[in-house]
C-alpha positions in Angstrom: 33.4 115.0 97.6 32.9 114.6 100.8 33.2 110.0 101.5 29.4 109.9 102.5 27.9 111.7 99.2 30.3 109.1 96.9 28.9 106.1 99.9 25.4 107.5 99.0 26.4 107.4 95.1 27.7 103.9 95.0 25.0 102.7 97.5 22.2 104.2 94.3 23.7 102.5 91.6 23.9 99.0 93.6 20.2 99.4 93.7 20.4 100.6 89.8 21.2 97.3 88.6 19.8 95.2 91.0 15.9 96.6 90.6 17.5 96.7 86.4 17.9 92.8 86.7 14.8 92.4 88.5 12.2 94.4 86.2 8.4 94.3 86.2 5.2 95.5 84.4 3.6 98.0 85.2 0.7 97.6 88.2 3.2 93.9 88.6 5.4 96.1 90.4 5.3 94.1 94.0 8.6 93.5 94.4 10.1 96.8 93.2 7.9 98.6 95.8 8.8 95.9 98.4 12.8 96.6 98.0 12.0 100.2 97.5 10.1 100.3 101.6 13.0 98.3 102.6 15.3 100.8 102.1 12.7 103.5 103.6 12.7 101.5 106.5 16.3 100.8 107.0 16.6 104.8 106.7 14.0 105.7 108.9 11.5 107.2 106.5 7.8 107.0 107.0 5.9 105.8 103.8 3.2 104.7 103.0 1.2 102.5 100.5 -0.5 104.5 97.0 -2.1 102.6 94.2 -0.8 99.0 95.5 2.8 99.2 94.4 3.1 103.1 94.5 4.6 104.6 97.7 5.0 107.9 98.6 7.4 108.9 102.0 7.3 111.6 103.6 10.1 114.4 105.3 10.3 116.5 107.6 6.6 116.3 107.6 5.5 119.7 110.5 7.9 121.5 108.7 6.6 125.1 108.4 7.9 125.7 104.8 7.1 124.9 101.3 6.4 121.4 100.9 7.2 119.8 97.8 7.0 116.4 95.9 9.7 114.6 93.5 8.7 112.0 91.7 10.3 108.3 90.3 8.8 105.6 87.9 9.3 102.2 88.3 7.7 100.0 86.2 9.6 98.6 83.2 8.3 97.6 79.4 7.6 94.7 77.5 10.9 94.0 76.1 13.5 91.6 75.4 17.2 92.9 76.8 20.1 93.0 74.0 23.0 95.2 76.3 25.0 92.0 76.9 25.0 94.1 80.6 26.4 91.8 83.6 22.9 93.6 85.5 20.7 92.4 82.2 17.4 91.2 83.2 16.7 88.1 84.4 12.7 88.0 83.5 12.1 86.8 79.1 10.0 89.7 77.5 10.8 92.0 80.5 13.5 95.0 80.8 13.6 98.4 81.7 13.9 100.2 78.5 13.2 103.2 79.8 15.4 104.3 82.5 12.9 104.4 85.6 15.4 101.7 87.3 17.0 104.9 87.1 15.0 107.3 88.3 13.9 105.3 90.8 17.9 104.4 92.0 18.1 108.7 92.2 15.1 109.4 93.8 16.8 106.7 96.6 19.6 108.1 96.8 18.1 111.7 97.0 16.1 109.9 100.3 19.6 108.8 102.1 21.0 112.5 101.5 18.0 114.4 103.1 17.5 112.0 105.9 20.9 113.1 107.1 19.9 116.7 106.7 16.3 116.6 107.8 16.4 119.2 110.2 17.8 121.4 107.9 15.0 121.3 105.2 12.5 124.1 105.6 9.7 122.4 104.2 7.6 118.7 103.5 9.4 116.7 101.1 7.4 114.3 99.9 8.9 111.4 97.8 6.8 109.6 95.4 8.0 106.6 93.9 5.2 105.6 91.3 4.0 102.6 89.5 2.5 102.2 85.7 4.6 105.0 83.6 3.9 103.1 80.5 0.4 103.7 79.3 -0.9 102.4 83.1 -1.6 106.3 84.3 0.0 105.6 87.4 0.5 109.3 88.3 -4.0 109.6 88.2 -4.3 106.7 90.1 -1.4 107.8 93.4 -3.3 111.3 92.6 -6.8 109.6 93.2 -4.9 108.0 96.4 -3.8 111.4 98.0 0.1 111.2 96.6 -0.3 114.7 96.2 -2.4 115.9 99.6 -0.8 119.1 101.2 2.2 119.1 98.1 2.5 122.5 97.1 5.2 122.2 94.2 6.0 119.0 92.2 9.3 118.1 90.5 10.3 115.6 87.8 12.9 114.4 85.6 13.6 111.6 82.5 17.1 110.9 81.5 17.0 111.2 77.1 20.1 109.6 75.5 18.9 112.1 72.3 20.5 114.9 74.1 24.0 115.6 74.8 25.4 114.4 78.4 24.1 117.1 81.3 22.7 119.2 78.9 19.0 119.9 80.3 15.9 121.0 78.7 13.1 122.3 80.5 11.1 125.0 78.9 8.6 127.1 80.4 5.2 125.2 79.0 4.8 122.2 77.3 7.8 119.9 77.3 6.3 117.0 76.1 2.9 116.1 74.0 0.2 114.3 74.7 -1.2 110.8 73.1 -3.1 108.5 72.0 -4.2 105.3 70.4 -6.3 103.9 67.7 -7.1 100.1 66.8 -9.6 99.6 63.2 -10.9 96.9 62.3 -12.2 96.7 59.0 -15.0 94.2 58.3 -15.5 92.7 54.9 -16.7 89.2 52.9 -14.0 86.7 53.1 -13.6 83.8 50.0 -12.1 82.3 47.6 -8.7 84.3 45.8 -9.5 83.3 42.5 -12.7 84.8 42.8 -12.4 89.1 44.7 -15.1 90.0 43.0 -17.6 87.4 45.2 -15.6 89.3 48.6 -15.2 92.6 50.5 -11.5 92.2 50.5 -10.7 94.2 53.4 -7.2 93.6 53.1 -7.3 96.1 49.5 -9.0 98.8 52.3 -6.7 98.2 54.9 -4.0 99.2 52.0 -5.8 102.4 50.9 -6.5 103.3 54.6 -2.8 103.3 56.3 -2.3 105.7 53.4 -4.9 108.1 53.9 -4.1 108.3 57.9 -0.7 108.6 57.3 -1.2 111.7 55.5 -3.6 113.5 57.8 -1.0 115.5 59.7 0.8 116.5 56.1 -2.7 116.7 54.3 -4.9 117.6 56.7 -3.5 119.7 59.5 -1.2 122.9 59.5 2.7 122.5 59.7 2.7 124.5 62.5 0.8 121.7 64.6 2.5 119.5 66.7 1.4 116.6 66.0 2.9 113.0 65.2 0.1 109.7 63.6 1.6 106.7 63.0 -0.1 103.8 61.8 1.8 100.7 63.5 0.8 98.0 63.2 -1.5 95.5 60.9 -3.2 92.2 60.9 -5.3 90.0 58.5 -4.3 86.5 59.1 -5.2 84.3 56.3 -4.2 81.4 53.8 -2.3 82.2 50.8 -5.8 81.4 49.0 -8.0 83.2 50.9 -9.3 86.7 51.7 -10.1 87.4 55.6 -13.1 88.7 56.5 -11.6 91.5 58.4 -8.8 93.3 58.7 -7.2 95.6 61.6 -4.2 98.7 62.5 -3.4 100.4 65.3 -1.3 103.3 65.3 -0.3 106.0 68.1 -0.9 109.6 67.4 1.3 112.6 69.5 -0.3 116.3 70.3 -0.1 119.6 71.8 -3.5 119.6 73.0 -6.7 118.3 73.7 -8.1 121.0 70.5 -5.6 119.1 68.6 -6.2 115.5 69.9 -9.7 116.1 69.3 -9.3 117.1 65.4 -7.3 114.6 65.4 -9.1 112.0 66.4 -12.2 113.2 64.5 -10.3 112.7 61.3 -9.5 109.3 61.9 -13.2 108.2 62.5 -14.2 110.2 59.5 -11.4 108.5 57.0 -12.1 105.8 58.2 -15.8 105.6 57.8 -15.4 106.8 54.1 -12.5 104.5 53.2 -15.0 101.3 54.6 -17.8 102.4 52.4 -15.4 103.4 49.0 -14.5 99.1 49.6 -18.0 97.8 51.0 -16.9 97.0 54.2 -17.6 98.8 57.1 -15.5 100.8 59.8 -15.1 99.6 63.3 -12.8 102.3 64.8 -11.7 102.6 68.3 -10.1 105.7 69.7 -8.1 105.1 73.4 -7.3 108.9 74.9 -3.9 108.3 77.0 -2.2 111.5 78.6 -2.3 114.9 78.6 0.5 117.1 77.4 2.5 117.7 79.9 3.2 121.2 80.0 5.1 123.0 82.6 5.0 126.2 85.2 6.9 129.0 84.2 8.5 130.0 87.6 9.3 126.2 88.8 11.4 125.6 85.1 13.3 128.6 85.2 14.1 127.3 89.2 15.3 124.2 87.5 17.5 126.1 85.0 19.1 127.9 87.3 19.8 125.6 89.5 21.2 122.8 87.1 23.6 125.3 85.3 24.9 126.3 88.3 25.6 123.3 89.6 26.9 121.5 86.5 29.8 124.2 85.5 30.6 124.4 81.7 27.2 121.9 81.3 24.3 124.0 79.1 20.8 124.3 78.3 20.1 122.2 75.1 19.2 125.1 72.8 18.7 122.5 69.3 16.2 119.9 70.2 12.9 120.5 69.1 10.5 121.2 71.6 8.2 119.9 72.3 9.5 116.2 72.7 6.6 113.9 71.1 6.8 111.0 72.8 4.3 111.7 76.2 4.7 111.3 80.0 2.0 110.7 82.9 4.1 113.4 84.8 0.9 115.9 83.1 -1.2 114.9 85.9 0.4 116.1 88.0 1.1 119.7 86.7 -2.7 119.3 86.6 -3.1 118.9 89.9 0.0 121.5 91.8 2.6 123.6 90.5 6.3 122.4 89.3 8.4 121.5 86.4 9.9 118.5 84.5 12.5 118.4 83.2 14.6 116.0 80.1 18.5 115.7 81.0 20.7 114.4 79.1 22.5 110.9 79.0 24.7 110.8 75.6 28.6 110.4 77.0 29.4 108.7 73.7 30.1 105.4 76.0 27.2 103.2 74.7 24.3 105.5 76.1 22.9 106.6 72.8 20.5 104.2 72.4 16.7 105.6 73.0 14.8 104.6 75.3 12.6 101.4 74.1 15.5 100.2 72.4 16.5 97.0 73.6 20.4 98.3 73.6 19.3 101.1 75.8 20.5 101.0 79.8 20.2 103.9 81.9 23.3 106.2 82.2 24.8 105.9 85.8 26.3 109.4 85.7 23.6 111.1 85.8 22.8 109.5 89.7 25.3 112.1 91.1 24.3 115.6 89.6 20.4 114.4 89.2 20.7 114.4 93.2 22.2 117.8 93.8 19.4 118.8 91.7 16.6 117.3 93.7 18.5 118.5 97.1 19.2 121.8 95.6 15.1 122.5 95.1 14.2 120.6 98.2 16.4 123.1 100.3 18.6 120.6 101.8 22.9 121.4 101.4 25.3 120.4 99.4 28.0 118.1 100.2 31.8 119.6 100.0 
């Protein structure tokens, strides 16, 4: 490899670790955005603000060929870090626990390489530094602010610790599920724990409701349908001798399509209301749709697989991982607007990179920067380092 290429990768790794130490939550990425824009200025790449903390940069804007967009997300998560790395988060309760610091650094390294070869690009290349992927609908807001204007197709990726390093998952069709969240408040009648007959106990009702909801997938839906329903929280604060007035549960669903989402949401509402009647309480059901499934366009998924296999001799596609992945991605918004593909690329190299995303011990595998920049470069037709 040329010294020039090695310098780009080293600079990207340093940027990644700096971003990791200074994480910012969705829609609060003001310092992160400032750093991205400073780097683009140093490279001489034009950019504009998009959706406040997002940035859209463009190379070869007048080139006549296909206009390709590449995306990296920039937000962190509300997690306390436990990695003990020298570049650990310096902000309590905030951590890059999903690798968006690495995605950002990889896209910036791509910008460095592509800028040096801008004259050789056959068409425009747009780089999307996107905020608020973690539940904040950042992609939707970027699109509203014109991020895909004149774009013909788009590519994106996510590191994945559950996959062996260097293996790629990029199917034709659905790659990641859609999701949603819910909360259900059961309103009863509180009172003294010694007189339950005078109360309408929402805690007892919640116990029944949790079990009933988590049987939706196993007993009300066909086993061929990729669906997950998880109750993830229970709140019923009270004293040891007090039956409370209310109890609340919250949870998450993962679905393969909108029809499945509608079916699950209907069952959540019906079961909650029926359990409430049975226990003499009332149910307030709130359901919040989030992201649709991320569905690749076959031609573009095939292109990603072909280039990945060509670039990574000895690295193969991961054919053992179950598809679709039950996690969700707001990259789905882009793929509903323009054709493209989204890939999961394995991060687990046996060297402490097996911790799952959203885990306090997770850390992005910097070894992924090099091969992913090469993939992005080939996707847009730039020359490879010799």
